[in-house]
N, C-alpha and C positions, 0 to 999 in steps of 0.2 A: 851633571845632574840636570834632568829636564824639569822645567817649571811650567805649571799650568794653573789656570784659575778655574776651580770647580765651583759649582753651586748646587746645594740641595734645593731642588726647585719648588717654589711656591710662586710660580710666575704669572698666575692669574689673579686679578683683583676681584672685587665683588662681581659675581655673575648674576644676571637678572633672572629671578624666577618671576612669579606673579607679584605685582607691586601693590596689591590691595592692603588696607590697613591691618588686616588680620594675617599678614604674611611677613616672613623675615627672609631676607636674601641669604643664600648660601655663599660661602667664600671658597673659590676653587683652590685646591692645594695639590701638590705633586711630589715627585721623588727626586732622586739625584740627577742633576744635569751637568753637562760639561760643554764648554765652548769649543767643541770638536776635538777629538783626540785620535791619533793614528796608532796609539800604543796601548791604551787602557781600555779593556773590553769588559762587558758584563757577561760573565759565564752563566750566572743564573740570577733570577729575581723572583721572589715570592711576595706578592702584594695581597695583604689582607685588609678588606674594607668592611666596616660596620658603622652604625650610627654613633657608636661609643669610642671606637679606636681605629686609627690607620696604623698599620705595622708593615714595614718594608724590610726584607732581608735580601741583601745583595752579596754576591760573590764576584769580586773584581779580579782581574788579572792584568798585571803589567807585563806586556809581551816584549819589552825591550831589554837591552843589556844594561840600562842605566836606571838608577832610582828616579822616581818622579816625585819631586817635592811639590806640594800644593798648598795654596791658601784655599781652604774649603769654606763655602758659604751656604747658608740656608736662608734664602730670602723669605720672610714671612709675607703673607698676602697684604697688599696695601689696604689700609682701613680709611675710608672716606667718611668723615663725620657729617651727618645729615639728619636733622630732627624729623624729617618726613618719611624716613625709611630706616628701620633698625638693621644693625649688623648682628649676625650670629656669632658671638664671641664666647667661647666656652669658659675662659678664665680671664677675669678683668685685671690683668697685669701685663707687663711687657712681654712675657712668654705666653701669649694668650691662647696658643694651641697646646701648651704643655709639652713642647718639643723636647725629646731626648735623643741622644746618639751614642752608639757604642762602636768601637773599632776593634775587631778581633776580641770581642767580649769585654773590653775595658771601657768604662764610661769616659766620655769626653766632655769637658766643661767649656762651652764656647763663650766668646765675648759678643756683646750686643752693640750694634750701631743703629741709631734711629735718626731720621730726618723728618721735618715737617715741611710740606710743600703746599702752597696756596692753590686755589682753583685756577689761577692764572699761570701756574708753573713756577712761581717764585719760591726759592728756598728761604723759609722764615724761621729756621731752627734757632739761629743766633738771636733773632728778635724776640722769640718766645722765651727762651731761657734767660736772656738778659732782663726781661720784664717780669720774671718769676712765674710765668704761665706754663703749666705742664704741656709737654709735647704730645703725650698720649693720654688724654683724659678719658679712658675707656668707661669709667663708671660715672661720668658727669654728663648730664643732659645740657646743663648750662654752666658757664664758668664765671666766677666773680671777678670782674675787671675793675672794681672800685679802687684797688691799689696800684693800678697800672698808670704810668705817667701819660699825660694827655698826648704828648708827641708820639710815644710808642703806640698808643691806641689808634691815633690817626693813621700811622703807617700800616697797622694791621687792617684797618678799614679800607685803605687805598689798595692794599694787596688782595682784597676780597677774602681775607682770612677769617673775619668774624662778622656776625650779624647781631646787632645790639637788640636786646629784648626790651619790650615796652610793657607797661601795665595794661590792665583790661580796658582802659580808656583809649588805647591804641596810640598814644602819643608820649606819655610820661616815661622816661628812661628808668629802668630798674637797677642799673649798674651791673647787670648780668649780660652775657653774650653767648650766642650759639657758635661753637667752633665750625669753621667751614674749610678746614685744611685736611690734607691726606697725610697719614703717618706711613712712612716707608721704613721697614725694619729688616735687619739681616743679622743672623748669628754667623760667626766665622771662627775658624781655628786653622791650625797648621797640621798637615798630615803628609805622610810619605807612603807611596806605593813602591815597595821594594822591587828591584830588578828581577824579572822572570819569576815572579811569585804571585800568590793569591792573597787577597785581603777580604775579610768578612766585615760588612758594615750593616748595622741595623739602626733604623730610626723609627720613632713612634711619635704620634701626636693625637690629640683629640680633634676630630674634624669639626669644622665650623658648618654644621648642618643647617640648611634653611628649611622652612616649613610653612604650612598654611592650615588654617582651621577649617578643614573640609577637603573634599576631593575635587579639585578645580576642573580637571579635564572632563569629568562626568557632568559637572554642572554646566559647562559650556556645550558639551555634546559633540558627537561626530560631525565633521564638516566645518567646525569652527577653526579659527587660526590657532588657538591654543591647543586643540586636539591634534592638529597637524604637526605642531611643534613638538608635542610629546611623542608622536610617532617617530619623528626624526631623531630627537635627542635621546629618548629612553627606549626606543624600539618596542613600544607597547603593542601587544597583539591581541587577538580575539580571546584566547584563554585567560590572559591577565585582566582584560577589560570585563569579561564575564564574571571572573572571580571577584573583582571589586564590586560589581553590581550586586551579586548574590550577598556579599557581606553587608552592603548598605541596606538591602531590602529586608534582611533577616534581623537587623539590629533593633532592639527595643527602644522606643523613643524616650523612655524614662530611665531605664537601667543601662542602656548601651549594649555593647561597646560603641564608642564613637570613633569614627575613622577620620584620620587626617593624613596629609601628605608630608613627607620629608624628602629633601633633595641633598645629594652629596655629589660634589664635583672633584675630579682628580685629574691633574695635568699629566697625561701619559706620554705625549709626543716628544717630550724632552729626552726620553730614553733613546731616541734615534741619534743623539749627538755623540755617543761613544763609538769606539772602534768596532765596526761591524754590527750585526744585529744582536739582540739579546738571545743568547744561545738556548736558554731554557727559561721560559716565562710562565709563571703560575699565578693565576688570579683566583682569590677566594672572596666571595661576597657573602656576608652573613646578614640575614634579614632580622635577626634578633629574637623573634618569637614566631611560633608556628601559626599564630593568628594574623601575622603580617603578610604582606605581599611585596615582591620586589621585581623590578624590571630594569634591564640595561642592555646595551648593544654588545654582542659578542658572538663568536662562532664556536660551535662544539661545546656549548655550556652543558654541564651535567649536574644533577642534584646529588650531593655527596653526604648529606645529613639532614636532620629535621629542619634546619634553618640555613644550611650552607649550600652554595652553588660554586662550581669550579670550572675554570677554563685553563687549559695547558697548551702552550704553543712552543715549537722549536724554531730557532732562527727567526725570531719575531721582530718585525719593524713596526712600531706603533704609529699608525697613520691618523688616528683621531684621539682626542681626549675622551675621558670616561665620565659619563653622567649616570647616576643611579637614582631611581625613583622608588621610594618606599611608601606603601599604604600601611599605616600604623593603627593598630587597635588600641584604643585608650578606654580605661574604665575609671 
């Protein structure tokens, strides 16, 4: 029996969009990855992306005469706590992307492993748990440290894991602290790819979509560094830009709609780690509303519905990750 370590890829951490106060960074996420395999191939992959859900349907094939027993892992994106920039976290608990997985139609319940790493790269998981401090305080801007032993608190400070809060006078300690560590999380379970057989795998999650209160690239204008970055990252073109301008110009200042940006990142290149290319790859991007706009880089993209766009490739080798820009109409 062959053994491999597989990972359901969320291999990107927070990816920077604009960092103004009225923006939230998106968190890159992806699909199934493997530390190289000569026997397990992706026969087909259908990837559905929207601001509300990411859904991936795979058909794998074990092309060998032996069963492949695997420890499968789904690394969640790293979450770095920083009071100066928010993270886009859909659900404020350990499964903050609402991740689910099915194998041949049967739900799988994975186990969770979490670690806390300080800014200096020190594993402080044991230190935090021993001191009664939560590893993943997703819903807390500040943490009450009044019950932590002075020696433990000193160790946390030395590791760069916390920044103590002070009162408005700028000097008086409040007993609260800002977390400064990164949470590394991974779901994992055991799975077998039967010899010379196909396996269907589906996983879904709510994407950690970033956004900004406005249309940044139009504010900066053509020729700006931000505009050039959008051209490279999202492949914005003249029809998309003109459509965005028309929407902004026609919007009523009082009644709207009011247009904002949303960003979605997906780690696509890990699909190249399986045996051979993805034999049949289908991408569906749903902009959510007919009043919205969407732009992303792709070849042979066609409009397949009022809000959906599709790209189909045979023998597909993903050479770049996917970034999607939405211009969203809000009322």
